[in-house]
C-alpha positions as CSV (number, residue, x, y, z in Angstrom):
1,M,-31.6,8.5,-47.4
2,L,-33.3,11.8,-48.2
3,T,-31.7,14.5,-50.4
4,V,-32.8,18.0,-51.4
5,V,-33.7,18.0,-55.1
6,G,-35.2,21.6,-55.3
7,M,-36.6,24.2,-53.2
8,G,-38.8,22.3,-50.8
9,Q,-38.7,19.2,-52.8
10,W,-37.2,16.0,-51.3
11,S,-36.3,12.7,-52.9
12,A,-35.8,9.2,-51.5
13,R,-32.3,8.0,-52.7
14,P,-30.7,4.6,-51.9
15,A,-27.8,4.5,-49.6
16,Q,-24.4,4.5,-51.4
17,G,-23.9,1.2,-53.2
18,P,-21.1,-1.5,-53.2
19,S,-18.4,0.7,-54.7
20,H,-18.6,3.0,-51.5
21,L,-18.2,0.1,-49.2
22,K,-15.2,-1.1,-51.3
23,K,-13.5,2.3,-50.8
24,L,-14.3,2.3,-47.2
25,L,-12.8,-1.2,-46.8
26,L,-9.8,-0.3,-48.9
27,G,-9.1,2.8,-46.8
28,L,-9.4,0.6,-43.5
29,V,-7.1,-2.1,-44.9
30,L,-4.5,0.6,-46.0
31,G,-4.7,2.1,-42.6
32,L,-4.1,-1.0,-40.9
33,V,-1.1,-1.8,-43.2
34,L,0.5,1.7,-42.4
35,W,0.0,1.1,-38.8
36,V,1.7,-2.4,-38.8
37,A,4.4,-1.2,-41.0
38,G,5.1,1.9,-38.7
39,G,4.0,4.3,-41.3
40,S,2.1,6.6,-39.0
41,P,3.6,8.6,-36.2
42,V,3.9,7.1,-32.7
43,M,1.5,8.4,-30.0
44,A,2.9,11.3,-28.0
45,E,4.3,10.1,-24.7
46,N,5.1,11.8,-21.5
47,F,8.6,11.6,-19.9
48,D,8.1,14.5,-17.5
49,R,10.9,14.4,-14.9
50,Q,12.3,10.9,-16.2
51,N,15.9,9.8,-16.0
52,L,16.7,9.0,-19.5
53,R,20.5,9.4,-19.4
54,Q,22.5,7.6,-22.2
55,M,19.4,6.3,-23.9
56,D,19.4,5.8,-27.7
57,F,16.3,7.4,-29.4
58,S,18.2,8.0,-32.8
59,N,16.4,7.8,-36.0
60,Q,12.9,7.7,-34.4
61,D,9.6,9.6,-34.6
62,L,9.2,11.3,-31.3
63,R,6.9,14.2,-32.4
64,G,4.9,15.8,-29.7
65,N,6.4,13.9,-26.9
66,N,7.0,15.7,-23.4
67,Y,10.4,15.6,-21.9
68,T,9.9,18.4,-19.5
69,R,12.6,18.5,-16.8
70,A,13.8,15.0,-17.9
71,D,17.7,14.2,-17.4
72,M,18.6,13.4,-20.9
73,A,22.4,13.9,-20.5
74,E,24.4,12.0,-23.2
75,V,21.3,10.8,-24.9
76,D,21.3,10.0,-28.6
77,L,18.5,11.7,-30.7
78,S,20.5,12.1,-33.7
79,H,18.4,12.0,-37.0
80,S,15.1,11.9,-34.9
81,N,12.0,13.7,-35.7
82,L,11.4,16.0,-32.5
83,Q,8.9,18.5,-34.1
84,G,6.8,20.1,-31.3
85,V,8.6,18.2,-28.7
86,R,8.5,19.8,-25.1
87,L,12.1,20.0,-23.7
88,F,11.4,22.7,-21.1
89,D,14.0,22.9,-18.5
90,T,15.4,19.5,-19.8
91,T,19.2,18.5,-19.2
92,L,20.7,17.6,-22.6
93,S,24.2,17.9,-21.8
94,R,26.5,16.2,-24.3
95,A,23.2,14.9,-26.0
96,K,23.7,13.9,-29.6
97,L,21.1,15.8,-31.8
98,A,23.0,15.8,-35.0
99,G,20.6,16.0,-38.0
100,A,17.5,16.0,-35.6
101,D,14.3,17.9,-36.6
102,L,13.4,20.3,-33.7
103,R,11.0,22.5,-35.6
104,G,8.6,24.1,-33.3
105,A,10.2,22.3,-30.2
106,T,10.0,24.0,-26.7
107,L,13.6,24.3,-25.5
108,D,13.2,27.1,-22.8
109,G,15.5,26.6,-19.9
110,A,17.0,23.6,-21.5
111,R,20.6,22.8,-20.9
112,L,22.4,21.9,-24.1
113,V,25.9,22.2,-22.7
114,Q,28.3,20.6,-25.2
115,A,25.5,19.0,-27.2
116,D,26.1,18.0,-30.8
117,L,23.5,20.1,-33.0
118,T,25.4,19.5,-36.2
119,E,23.0,20.0,-39.1
120,A,19.8,20.1,-36.6
121,I,16.9,22.0,-37.7
122,L,15.5,24.3,-34.9
123,E,13.2,26.4,-37.2
124,G,10.5,28.1,-35.1
125,A,11.7,26.5,-31.8
126,Y,11.3,28.4,-28.5
127,A,14.7,28.6,-27.0
128,F,14.9,31.6,-24.7
129,D,17.0,31.0,-21.6
130,T,18.5,27.9,-23.1
131,D,22.2,27.2,-22.5
132,F,24.1,26.4,-25.6
133,R,27.7,26.8,-24.1
134,G,30.2,24.6,-26.0
135,A,27.5,23.2,-28.4
136,K,28.5,22.2,-31.8
137,I,26.1,24.0,-34.4
138,E,27.8,23.6,-37.7
139,G,25.1,23.5,-40.4
140,A,22.3,24.1,-37.8
141,D,19.3,26.1,-38.8
142,F,18.0,28.5,-36.2
143,T,15.5,30.5,-38.4
144,D,12.9,32.3,-36.3
145,V,14.3,30.9,-33.0
146,L,14.0,33.6,-30.3
147,L,17.3,33.6,-28.4
148,D,18.7,35.7,-25.6
149,P,20.9,38.3,-27.2
150,K,24.1,37.2,-25.3
151,V,23.3,33.6,-26.3
152,N,23.0,34.7,-30.0
153,R,26.2,36.6,-29.8
154,A,28.1,33.4,-28.3
155,L,26.5,31.2,-31.1
156,C,27.6,33.6,-33.8
157,E,31.3,33.3,-32.6
158,V,31.2,29.5,-33.6
159,A,28.5,29.5,-36.3
160,K,29.4,28.1,-39.8
161,G,28.1,25.7,-42.3
162,T,24.9,25.4,-44.3
163,N,22.0,22.9,-43.4
164,P,21.8,20.3,-46.0
165,V,18.1,20.0,-45.7
166,T,16.9,23.7,-45.6
167,G,20.0,25.0,-47.6
168,R,20.2,28.0,-45.1
169,D,23.5,29.2,-43.7
170,T,23.8,28.9,-40.0
171,R,25.2,32.4,-39.7
172,D,22.4,33.9,-41.6
173,T,19.7,32.0,-39.5
174,L,21.3,33.6,-36.5
175,Y,21.5,37.1,-38.2
176,C,25.3,37.2,-37.4
177,P,27.2,40.3,-38.4
């Protein structure tokens, strides 16, 4: 391996020694152990337009998955990591999302009628034109969620509680009067 020693000067240097190989091998073994133990997130999957009614996805790492236009009525997503998930125009009526992490998720056009969002984190989610009629939102965190003003007012009518993870009051995150 050639390395620059000074301006215009080169020096032949031997390739990195056995300690470098040990570190590389240790990193590969550690990566394999984490993969086998489930320590890394699952690969994002596409469930566009799928019928997933009443499925149980609770306590799972579902980051980045695409559920666009899927029928997820009565699905259990409680305590799942749904960061960055696409739920555009998805039916989530009576879905269980208690304690779910929906940060940065796309919920535009989703139907969350009578869904349980108790203590869910929706920080930074895209939720314009989303139907939250009858949803349970006690302790939910809506920080930086863009909502239709009518929907925001309706959520303020039932908003209460504090999110146990973020420590934010639901009414404050919705800017309720």
